Structures are given as C-alpha cells and as structure tokens.
A tleap script that builds the chain and sets N, CA, C and O, in Angstrom:
source leaprc.protein.ff14SB
mol = sequence {
  NMET THR SER PRO PRO SER ILE ASN CYS SER
  SER SER ILE ASP ASP ILE SER ARG ARG VAL
  GLN ASP LEU VAL GLU LYS ILE ASN ASP SER
  ARG THR SER ASP GLN ASN VAL MET ASP SER
  PHE GLN GLU LYS PHE THR GLU LYS VAL THR
  GLN MET CYS GLN GLN MET LYS ASP HIE MET
  TYR THR VAL TYR GLU GLU ASN GLY ASN GLU
  MET GLN VAL LYS LEU GLN GLU LEU SER LYS
  VAL LEU GLU SER CYS SER LYS LEU ASN LYS
  GLU LEU MET GLU ALA SER ARG ALA LEU ALA
  GLY LEU ARG GLU GLY LEU ALA ILE SER GLN
  THR SER GLU CPRO
}
set mol.1.N position { 142.241 55.042 19.313 }
set mol.1.CA position { 143.415 55.922 19.802 }
set mol.1.C position { 143.035 56.670 21.015 }
set mol.1.O position { 141.920 57.175 21.147 }
set mol.2.N position { 143.902 56.732 21.834 }
set mol.2.CA position { 143.795 57.459 23.040 }
set mol.2.C position { 144.542 58.870 22.940 }
set mol.2.O position { 145.543 59.042 22.243 }
set mol.3.N position { 143.991 59.766 23.647 }
set mol.3.CA position { 144.623 61.130 23.589 }
set mol.3.C position { 145.942 61.048 24.218 }
set mol.3.O position { 146.150 60.189 25.075 }
set mol.4.N position { 146.886 61.910 23.846 }
set mol.4.CA position { 148.181 61.994 24.462 }
set mol.4.C position { 148.038 62.365 26.040 }
set mol.4.O position { 147.155 63.137 26.413 }
set mol.5.N position { 148.811 61.865 26.798 }
set mol.5.CA position { 148.634 62.158 28.358 }
set mol.5.C position { 148.727 63.656 28.708 }
set mol.5.O position { 148.132 64.088 29.695 }
set mol.6.N position { 149.438 64.426 27.941 }
set mol.6.CA position { 149.431 65.900 28.338 }
set mol.6.C position { 148.127 66.519 28.141 }
set mol.6.O position { 147.802 67.460 28.866 }
set mol.7.N position { 147.250 66.032 27.118 }
set mol.7.CA position { 145.943 66.599 26.741 }
set mol.7.C position { 145.024 66.113 27.960 }
set mol.7.O position { 144.273 66.930 28.492 }
set mol.8.N position { 145.076 64.884 28.370 }
set mol.8.CA position { 144.256 64.415 29.338 }
set mol.8.C position { 144.569 65.139 30.712 }
set mol.8.O position { 143.670 65.516 31.464 }
set mol.9.N position { 145.811 65.290 30.957 }
set mol.9.CA position { 146.188 65.907 32.147 }
set mol.9.C position { 145.760 67.389 32.203 }
set mol.9.O position { 145.444 67.888 33.282 }
set mol.10.N position { 145.745 68.076 31.092 }
set mol.10.CA position { 145.401 69.382 31.067 }
set mol.10.C position { 143.973 69.446 31.247 }
set mol.10.O position { 143.503 70.372 31.908 }
set mol.11.N position { 143.230 68.570 30.736 }
set mol.11.CA position { 141.762 68.574 30.923 }
set mol.11.C position { 141.479 68.261 32.380 }
set mol.11.O position { 140.579 68.912 32.912 }
set mol.12.N position { 142.125 67.353 33.097 }
set mol.12.CA position { 141.907 67.167 34.546 }
set mol.12.C position { 142.275 68.404 35.263 }
set mol.12.O position { 141.501 68.761 36.151 }
set mol.13.N position { 143.316 69.114 35.030 }
set mol.13.CA position { 143.680 70.236 35.636 }
set mol.13.C position { 142.608 71.380 35.476 }
set mol.13.O position { 142.308 72.160 36.381 }
set mol.14.N position { 142.081 71.380 34.232 }
set mol.14.CA position { 141.015 72.351 34.120 }
set mol.14.C position { 139.770 72.123 34.952 }
set mol.14.O position { 139.123 73.005 35.517 }
set mol.15.N position { 139.513 70.793 34.953 }
set mol.15.CA position { 138.353 70.251 35.756 }
set mol.15.C position { 138.468 70.484 37.231 }
set mol.15.O position { 137.501 70.836 37.906 }
set mol.16.N position { 139.605 70.293 37.695 }
set mol.16.CA position { 140.006 70.537 39.042 }
set mol.16.C position { 139.829 72.067 39.455 }
set mol.16.O position { 139.282 72.429 40.496 }
set mol.17.N position { 140.339 72.864 38.544 }
set mol.17.CA position { 140.420 74.152 38.622 }
set mol.17.C position { 138.890 74.733 38.755 }
set mol.17.O position { 138.577 75.559 39.612 }
set mol.18.N position { 138.114 74.267 37.929 }
set mol.18.CA position { 136.635 74.719 37.885 }
set mol.18.C position { 135.917 74.092 39.128 }
set mol.18.O position { 134.971 74.695 39.633 }
set mol.19.N position { 136.307 73.008 39.583 }
set mol.19.CA position { 135.684 72.489 40.900 }
set mol.19.C position { 136.180 73.430 42.021 }
set mol.19.O position { 135.401 73.862 42.871 }
set mol.20.N position { 137.470 73.731 42.002 }
set mol.20.CA position { 137.886 74.691 43.079 }
set mol.20.C position { 137.238 76.025 43.067 }
set mol.20.O position { 136.838 76.592 44.084 }
set mol.21.N position { 137.155 76.498 41.860 }
set mol.21.CA position { 136.580 77.833 41.727 }
set mol.21.C position { 135.002 77.801 42.213 }
set mol.21.O position { 134.468 78.726 42.825 }
set mol.22.N position { 134.374 76.611 41.846 }
set mol.22.CA position { 132.929 76.432 42.196 }
set mol.22.C position { 132.997 76.421 43.734 }
set mol.22.O position { 132.196 77.109 44.366 }
set mol.23.N position { 133.936 75.654 44.378 }
set mol.23.CA position { 133.948 75.550 45.832 }
set mol.23.C position { 134.129 76.939 46.517 }
set mol.23.O position { 133.449 77.328 47.466 }
set mol.24.N position { 135.073 77.595 45.949 }
set mol.24.CA position { 135.408 78.945 46.554 }
set mol.24.C position { 134.082 79.900 46.259 }
set mol.24.O position { 133.832 80.761 47.103 }
set mol.25.N position { 133.343 79.801 45.259 }
set mol.25.CA position { 132.161 80.578 45.030 }
set mol.25.C position { 131.082 80.071 46.080 }
set mol.25.O position { 130.298 80.867 46.596 }
set mol.26.N position { 131.074 78.875 46.340 }
set mol.26.CA position { 129.989 78.394 47.356 }
set mol.26.C position { 130.427 78.760 48.718 }
set mol.26.O position { 129.569 79.048 49.552 }
set mol.27.N position { 131.702 78.778 49.027 }
set mol.27.CA position { 132.199 79.165 50.273 }
set mol.27.C position { 131.790 80.822 50.501 }
set mol.27.O position { 131.221 81.279 51.492 }
set mol.28.N position { 132.198 81.500 49.427 }
set mol.28.CA position { 131.958 83.053 49.518 }
set mol.28.C position { 130.339 83.298 49.638 }
set mol.28.O position { 129.870 84.128 50.417 }
set mol.29.N position { 129.522 82.456 48.752 }
set mol.29.CA position { 128.065 82.637 48.858 }
set mol.29.C position { 127.544 82.252 50.430 }
set mol.29.O position { 126.612 82.821 50.997 }
set mol.30.N position { 128.317 81.219 50.966 }
set mol.30.CA position { 127.833 80.816 52.146 }
set mol.30.C position { 128.217 81.876 53.221 }
set mol.30.O position { 127.464 82.087 54.171 }
set mol.31.N position { 129.327 82.500 53.074 }
set mol.31.CA position { 129.804 83.635 53.931 }
set mol.31.C position { 128.907 84.842 53.768 }
set mol.31.O position { 128.646 85.563 54.731 }
set mol.32.N position { 128.493 85.037 52.704 }
set mol.32.CA position { 127.558 86.152 52.362 }
set mol.32.C position { 126.294 85.884 53.045 }
set mol.32.O position { 125.802 86.774 53.740 }
set mol.33.N position { 125.688 84.695 52.914 }
set mol.33.CA position { 124.648 84.378 53.568 }
set mol.33.C position { 124.738 84.334 55.072 }
set mol.33.O position { 123.763 84.670 55.745 }
set mol.34.N position { 125.851 83.941 55.625 }
set mol.34.CA position { 126.052 83.974 57.064 }
set mol.34.C position { 125.993 85.456 57.501 }
set mol.34.O position { 125.318 85.798 58.472 }
set mol.35.N position { 126.693 86.302 56.784 }
set mol.35.CA position { 126.729 87.721 57.074 }
set mol.35.C position { 125.299 88.286 57.157 }
set mol.35.O position { 124.937 89.024 58.073 }
set mol.36.N position { 124.444 87.859 56.054 }
set mol.36.CA position { 123.120 88.452 55.979 }
set mol.36.C position { 122.331 87.877 57.266 }
set mol.36.O position { 121.603 88.611 57.935 }
set mol.37.N position { 122.500 86.703 57.523 }
set mol.37.CA position { 121.885 86.084 58.747 }
set mol.37.C position { 122.235 86.992 60.044 }
set mol.37.O position { 121.362 87.446 60.784 }
set mol.38.N position { 123.577 87.193 60.217 }
set mol.38.CA position { 124.082 87.914 61.297 }
set mol.38.C position { 123.491 89.308 61.443 }
set mol.38.O position { 123.049 89.753 62.502 }
set mol.39.N position { 123.524 89.960 60.274 }
set mol.39.CA position { 122.933 91.244 60.013 }
set mol.39.C position { 121.635 91.460 60.448 }
set mol.39.O position { 121.252 92.473 61.033 }
set mol.40.N position { 120.869 90.362 60.114 }
set mol.40.CA position { 119.347 90.371 60.264 }
set mol.40.C position { 119.084 89.978 61.780 }
set mol.40.O position { 118.111 90.421 62.390 }
set mol.41.N position { 119.920 89.205 62.293 }
set mol.41.CA position { 119.849 88.901 63.789 }
set mol.41.C position { 120.091 90.070 64.629 }
set mol.41.O position { 119.381 90.364 65.591 }
set mol.42.N position { 121.181 90.771 64.214 }
set mol.42.CA position { 121.653 92.019 65.079 }
set mol.42.C position { 120.508 93.065 64.958 }
set mol.42.O position { 120.226 93.751 65.941 }
set mol.43.N position { 119.818 93.214 63.741 }
set mol.43.CA position { 118.810 94.088 63.513 }
set mol.43.C position { 117.599 93.772 64.466 }
set mol.43.O position { 117.045 94.639 65.142 }
set mol.44.N position { 117.260 92.503 64.453 }
set mol.44.CA position { 116.046 92.038 65.261 }
set mol.44.C position { 116.471 92.110 66.747 }
set mol.44.O position { 115.604 92.450 67.551 }
set mol.45.N position { 117.592 91.854 67.151 }
set mol.45.CA position { 118.011 91.771 68.540 }
set mol.45.C position { 118.046 93.232 68.953 }
set mol.45.O position { 117.747 93.513 70.114 }
set mol.46.N position { 118.402 94.221 68.061 }
set mol.46.CA position { 118.535 95.637 68.494 }
set mol.46.C position { 117.050 96.047 68.582 }
set mol.46.O position { 116.743 96.819 69.490 }
set mol.47.N position { 116.200 95.658 67.824 }
set mol.47.CA position { 114.790 96.030 67.868 }
set mol.47.C position { 114.130 95.609 69.174 }
set mol.47.O position { 113.355 96.349 69.779 }
set mol.48.N position { 114.476 94.362 69.592 }
set mol.48.CA position { 113.913 93.717 70.768 }
set mol.48.C position { 114.423 94.448 72.002 }
set mol.48.O position { 113.659 94.786 72.907 }
set mol.49.N position { 115.716 94.680 72.018 }
set mol.49.CA position { 116.297 95.427 73.097 }
set mol.49.C position { 115.710 96.833 73.250 }
set mol.49.O position { 115.325 97.212 74.357 }
set mol.50.N position { 115.639 97.544 72.267 }
set mol.50.CA position { 114.856 98.882 72.138 }
set mol.50.C position { 113.497 98.762 72.711 }
set mol.50.O position { 113.063 99.587 73.515 }
set mol.51.N position { 112.800 97.698 72.283 }
set mol.51.CA position { 111.331 97.483 72.793 }
set mol.51.C position { 111.348 97.316 74.314 }
set mol.51.O position { 110.631 97.967 75.073 }
set mol.52.N position { 112.222 96.393 74.688 }
set mol.52.CA position { 112.350 96.036 76.147 }
set mol.52.C position { 112.723 97.282 76.935 }
set mol.52.O position { 112.108 97.558 77.965 }
set mol.53.N position { 113.767 98.083 76.456 }
set mol.53.CA position { 113.920 99.378 77.218 }
set mol.53.C position { 112.891 100.159 77.207 }
set mol.53.O position { 112.646 100.776 78.244 }
set mol.54.N position { 112.169 100.305 76.229 }
set mol.54.CA position { 110.847 101.350 76.241 }
set mol.54.C position { 109.820 100.731 77.244 }
set mol.54.O position { 109.138 101.449 77.976 }
set mol.55.N position { 109.746 99.496 77.246 }
set mol.55.CA position { 108.801 98.895 78.162 }
set mol.55.C position { 109.208 99.128 79.663 }
set mol.55.O position { 108.389 99.437 80.529 }
set mol.56.N position { 110.483 98.959 79.876 }
set mol.56.CA position { 111.008 99.240 81.168 }
set mol.56.C position { 110.914 100.776 81.530 }
set mol.56.O position { 110.642 101.101 82.685 }
set mol.57.N position { 111.131 101.695 80.575 }
set mol.57.CA position { 110.858 103.054 80.847 }
set mol.57.C position { 109.441 103.250 81.228 }
set mol.57.O position { 109.139 103.794 82.290 }
set mol.58.N position { 108.634 102.847 80.442 }
set mol.58.CA position { 107.018 102.943 80.661 }
set mol.58.C position { 106.687 102.468 81.967 }
set mol.58.O position { 105.882 103.096 82.655 }
set mol.59.N position { 107.239 101.402 82.382 }
set mol.59.CA position { 106.849 100.781 83.766 }
set mol.59.C position { 107.458 101.651 84.844 }
set mol.59.O position { 106.862 101.950 85.879 }
set mol.60.N position { 108.760 102.062 84.516 }
set mol.60.CA position { 109.338 102.982 85.521 }
set mol.60.C position { 108.583 104.232 85.736 }
set mol.60.O position { 108.435 104.666 86.878 }
set mol.61.N position { 108.067 104.873 84.645 }
set mol.61.CA position { 107.356 106.149 84.701 }
set mol.61.C position { 106.050 105.918 85.376 }
set mol.61.O position { 105.534 106.803 86.057 }
set mol.62.N position { 105.502 104.745 85.203 }
set mol.62.CA position { 104.129 104.349 85.812 }
set mol.62.C position { 104.335 104.301 87.334 }
set mol.62.O position { 103.598 104.858 88.147 }
set mol.63.N position { 105.414 103.577 87.619 }
set mol.63.CA position { 105.662 103.424 89.073 }
set mol.63.C position { 106.098 104.863 89.721 }
set mol.63.O position { 105.734 105.136 90.865 }
set mol.64.N position { 106.771 105.637 89.068 }
set mol.64.CA position { 106.982 107.029 89.543 }
set mol.64.C position { 105.726 107.698 89.796 }
set mol.64.O position { 105.581 108.356 90.826 }
set mol.65.N position { 104.720 107.569 88.856 }
set mol.65.CA position { 103.492 108.371 88.890 }
set mol.65.C position { 102.725 107.745 90.093 }
set mol.65.O position { 102.135 108.492 90.873 }
set mol.66.N position { 102.719 106.503 90.251 }
set mol.66.CA position { 101.977 105.913 91.377 }
set mol.66.C position { 102.523 106.277 92.668 }
set mol.66.O position { 101.781 106.600 93.595 }
set mol.67.N position { 103.923 106.237 92.788 }
set mol.67.CA position { 104.636 106.619 94.036 }
set mol.67.C position { 104.337 108.233 94.299 }
set mol.67.O position { 104.116 108.702 95.416 }
set mol.68.N position { 104.373 108.993 93.063 }
set mol.68.CA position { 104.077 110.349 93.378 }
set mol.68.C position { 102.798 110.759 93.941 }
set mol.68.O position { 102.672 111.692 94.735 }
set mol.69.N position { 101.742 109.941 93.450 }
set mol.69.CA position { 100.444 110.171 93.927 }
set mol.69.C position { 100.269 109.778 95.328 }
set mol.69.O position { 99.603 110.481 96.087 }
set mol.70.N position { 100.889 108.584 95.749 }
set mol.70.CA position { 100.928 108.067 97.083 }
set mol.70.C position { 101.605 109.132 97.971 }
set mol.70.O position { 101.065 109.476 99.023 }
set mol.71.N position { 102.832 109.685 97.547 }
set mol.71.CA position { 103.481 110.601 98.398 }
set mol.71.C position { 102.629 111.876 98.455 }
set mol.71.O position { 102.654 112.497 99.517 }
set mol.72.N position { 101.930 112.313 97.517 }
set mol.72.CA position { 101.065 113.558 97.644 }
set mol.72.C position { 100.092 113.341 98.643 }
set mol.72.O position { 99.957 114.192 99.522 }
set mol.73.N position { 99.354 112.264 98.634 }
set mol.73.CA position { 98.498 111.845 99.737 }
set mol.73.C position { 99.067 111.950 101.098 }
set mol.73.O position { 98.538 112.563 102.025 }
set mol.74.N position { 100.313 111.231 101.151 }
set mol.74.CA position { 100.927 111.274 102.465 }
set mol.74.C position { 101.354 112.698 102.976 }
set mol.74.O position { 101.251 113.083 104.141 }
set mol.75.N position { 101.868 113.442 101.876 }
set mol.75.CA position { 102.271 114.797 102.339 }
set mol.75.C position { 101.090 115.663 102.696 }
set mol.75.O position { 101.243 116.572 103.512 }
set mol.76.N position { 99.951 115.442 102.145 }
set mol.76.CA position { 98.634 116.192 102.503 }
set mol.76.C position { 98.253 115.735 103.997 }
set mol.76.O position { 97.910 116.554 104.850 }
set mol.77.N position { 98.331 114.549 104.202 }
set mol.77.CA position { 98.089 114.019 105.532 }
set mol.77.C position { 99.028 114.526 106.573 }
set mol.77.O position { 98.562 114.930 107.638 }
set mol.78.N position { 100.327 114.538 106.351 }
set mol.78.CA position { 101.366 115.069 107.232 }
set mol.78.C position { 101.043 116.596 107.454 }
set mol.78.O position { 101.029 117.042 108.601 }
set mol.79.N position { 100.792 117.376 106.403 }
set mol.79.CA position { 100.454 118.766 106.443 }
set mol.79.C position { 99.181 118.983 107.415 }
set mol.79.O position { 99.256 119.897 108.236 }
set mol.80.N position { 98.114 118.254 107.366 }
set mol.80.CA position { 96.971 118.274 108.245 }
set mol.80.C position { 97.426 118.058 109.715 }
set mol.80.O position { 97.009 118.757 110.639 }
set mol.81.N position { 98.438 116.891 109.884 }
set mol.81.CA position { 98.786 116.637 111.255 }
set mol.81.C position { 99.626 117.748 111.736 }
set mol.81.O position { 99.563 118.080 112.920 }
set mol.82.N position { 100.427 118.362 110.886 }
set mol.82.CA position { 101.416 119.465 111.484 }
set mol.82.C position { 100.471 120.553 111.808 }
set mol.82.O position { 100.579 121.108 112.902 }
set mol.83.N position { 99.563 120.912 110.978 }
set mol.83.CA position { 98.725 121.928 111.347 }
set mol.83.C position { 98.013 121.758 112.461 }
set mol.83.O position { 97.889 122.730 113.206 }
set mol.84.N position { 97.420 120.548 112.799 }
set mol.84.CA position { 96.827 120.184 114.009 }
set mol.84.C position { 97.822 120.327 115.196 }
set mol.84.O position { 97.467 120.827 116.264 }
set mol.85.N position { 99.070 119.873 114.970 }
set mol.85.CA position { 100.081 119.963 116.052 }
set mol.85.C position { 100.246 121.488 116.343 }
set mol.85.O position { 100.130 121.917 117.491 }
set mol.86.N position { 100.480 122.180 115.435 }
set mol.86.CA position { 100.530 123.715 115.665 }
set mol.86.C position { 99.430 124.388 116.486 }
set mol.86.O position { 99.626 125.156 117.428 }
set mol.87.N position { 98.332 124.024 116.039 }
set mol.87.CA position { 97.032 124.423 116.801 }
set mol.87.C position { 97.086 124.022 118.109 }
set mol.87.O position { 96.950 124.866 118.995 }
set mol.88.N position { 97.293 122.673 118.415 }
set mol.88.CA position { 97.442 122.171 119.738 }
set mol.88.C position { 98.410 122.911 120.610 }
set mol.88.O position { 98.153 123.247 121.766 }
set mol.89.N position { 99.619 123.161 119.941 }
set mol.89.CA position { 100.757 123.761 120.661 }
set mol.89.C position { 100.284 125.145 121.030 }
set mol.89.O position { 100.519 125.560 122.164 }
set mol.90.N position { 99.634 125.893 120.154 }
set mol.90.CA position { 99.123 127.189 120.453 }
set mol.90.C position { 98.235 127.161 121.582 }
set mol.90.O position { 98.458 127.911 122.532 }
set mol.91.N position { 97.137 126.285 121.585 }
set mol.91.CA position { 96.161 126.157 122.696 }
set mol.91.C position { 97.058 125.807 123.888 }
set mol.91.O position { 96.842 126.481 124.895 }
set mol.92.N position { 97.996 124.909 123.967 }
set mol.92.CA position { 98.730 124.657 125.159 }
set mol.92.C position { 99.519 125.839 125.765 }
set mol.92.O position { 99.651 126.016 126.976 }
set mol.93.N position { 100.017 126.610 124.822 }
set mol.93.CA position { 100.766 127.766 125.316 }
set mol.93.C position { 99.732 128.795 125.934 }
set mol.93.O position { 100.006 129.406 126.967 }
set mol.94.N position { 98.557 128.960 125.276 }
set mol.94.CA position { 97.613 129.774 125.940 }
set mol.94.C position { 97.180 129.211 127.317 }
set mol.94.O position { 97.013 129.968 128.274 }
set mol.95.N position { 97.000 127.860 127.404 }
set mol.95.CA position { 96.473 127.318 128.705 }
set mol.95.C position { 97.620 127.520 129.631 }
set mol.95.O position { 97.382 127.759 130.815 }
set mol.96.N position { 98.851 127.445 129.195 }
set mol.96.CA position { 99.984 127.515 130.149 }
set mol.96.C position { 100.108 129.007 130.650 }
set mol.96.O position { 100.431 129.208 131.821 }
set mol.97.N position { 99.870 130.009 129.830 }
set mol.97.CA position { 99.946 131.373 130.170 }
set mol.97.C position { 98.705 131.618 131.268 }
set mol.97.O position { 98.859 132.307 132.277 }
set mol.98.N position { 97.517 130.982 130.936 }
set mol.98.CA position { 96.293 131.192 131.712 }
set mol.98.C position { 96.562 130.652 133.093 }
set mol.98.O position { 96.169 131.219 134.113 }
set mol.99.N position { 97.363 129.347 133.077 }
set mol.99.CA position { 97.587 128.828 134.397 }
set mol.99.C position { 98.801 129.632 135.130 }
set mol.99.O position { 98.818 129.706 136.359 }
set mol.100.N position { 99.669 130.144 134.444 }
set mol.100.CA position { 100.762 131.083 135.220 }
set mol.100.C position { 100.032 132.290 135.740 }
set mol.100.O position { 100.328 132.751 136.842 }
set mol.101.N position { 99.066 132.834 134.972 }
set mol.101.CA position { 98.319 133.950 135.483 }
set mol.101.C position { 97.512 133.599 136.726 }
set mol.101.O position { 97.497 134.359 137.695 }
set mol.102.N position { 96.850 132.462 136.701 }
set mol.102.CA position { 96.146 131.961 137.778 }
set mol.102.C position { 96.943 131.753 138.970 }
set mol.102.O position { 96.526 132.130 140.066 }
set mol.103.N position { 98.148 131.134 138.818 }
set mol.103.CA position { 99.163 130.908 139.799 }
set mol.103.C position { 99.637 132.162 140.459 }
set mol.103.O position { 99.834 132.230 141.672 }
set mol.104.N position { 99.825 133.220 139.569 }
set mol.104.CA position { 100.236 134.540 140.229 }
set mol.104.C position { 99.033 135.087 140.947 }
set mol.104.O position { 99.197 135.626 142.041 }
set mol.105.N position { 97.951 134.999 140.464 }
set mol.105.CA position { 96.735 135.501 141.189 }
set mol.105.C position { 96.490 134.751 142.609 }
set mol.105.O position { 96.065 135.317 143.616 }
set mol.106.N position { 96.767 133.642 142.530 }
set mol.106.CA position { 96.760 132.721 143.820 }
set mol.106.C position { 97.768 133.192 144.780 }
set mol.106.O position { 97.450 133.409 145.950 }
set mol.107.N position { 98.986 133.366 144.342 }
set mol.107.CA position { 100.111 133.763 145.067 }
set mol.107.C position { 99.854 135.137 145.796 }
set mol.107.O position { 100.086 135.348 146.987 }
set mol.108.N position { 99.350 136.015 144.910 }
set mol.108.CA position { 99.076 137.454 145.490 }
set mol.108.C position { 98.054 137.353 146.624 }
set mol.108.O position { 98.229 137.830 147.746 }
set mol.109.N position { 96.947 136.670 146.209 }
set mol.109.CA position { 95.776 136.557 147.328 }
set mol.109.C position { 96.238 135.763 148.571 }
set mol.109.O position { 95.653 135.887 149.647 }
set mol.110.N position { 97.243 134.987 148.411 }
set mol.110.CA position { 97.638 134.359 149.641 }
set mol.110.C position { 98.587 135.138 150.484 }
set mol.110.O position { 98.651 134.987 151.704 }
set mol.111.N position { 99.358 136.014 149.779 }
set mol.111.CA position { 100.284 136.853 150.588 }
set mol.111.C position { 99.437 138.153 151.110 }
set mol.111.O position { 99.957 138.846 151.985 }
set mol.112.N position { 98.294 138.465 150.657 }
set mol.112.CA position { 97.467 139.503 151.181 }
set mol.112.C position { 96.651 139.090 152.186 }
set mol.112.O position { 96.149 139.972 152.882 }
set mol.113.N position { 96.378 137.846 152.447 }
set mol.113.CA position { 95.606 137.380 153.590 }
set mol.113.C position { 96.410 137.460 154.840 }
set mol.113.O position { 97.581 137.079 154.849 }
set mol.114.N position { 95.776 137.980 155.976 }
set mol.114.CA position { 96.501 138.135 157.231 }
set mol.114.C position { 96.679 136.826 157.940 }
set mol.114.O position { 97.272 136.784 159.018 }
savepdb mol mol.pdb
quit
C-alpha cells in the first residue's frame, strides 16, 4: 500500500521547508562570515594606515631636524659674514673720514702757499 497523496505531499513540503531553512541559515552564516572578514580587514587596514602615518610623521620630523641643523649652521655663517661686513663698513667709514681730513689739510696748505 502506498500512502495517500496528501501525506506524501505534506512530507515533501516539510522537506522543502527544511531545505529552505537550511539555505537561509547558510546564507546568514555566510553573511556573518563576510561581515567578520570585512571587520577584520577594516581593523588591519586602519592599523596599517596608522602605522604609515606614524612613519611619515617620524620621517617628516627627521627632515625638520636635519633642515633645522643645516639652517642653524647657515645662520651662524651668515651672522659671521654680517659681522665682518659691519666691521669692514666701520673701517671704510674711518678711512673715508681720514681721507676727508687729509683732503681738507691739503686744501688748506695749498691756499696758504703764495
């Protein structure tokens, strides 16, 4: 004897329903897994970006320090050159005054000669 068609049909519907439920669970599990992968990726990506930014900052500060040291040396050299220019300017002014005095002395002596 075979089972009545309604029982057989009900059994098939239950079987299909279980399969659909299993598929939905697998899809949900897959989505959860995908979300976990994305979360992990985002976390690792954020860590790498943070590391790279820190490396860039470190490099930038190293360059700043090197440039600062070079500028300090150049500023010291410039200061010495400016000091030397000031000294030479002072000496030139003294020489100019001495020549002006000598010129005046020569002018007076030429006018006093008969």
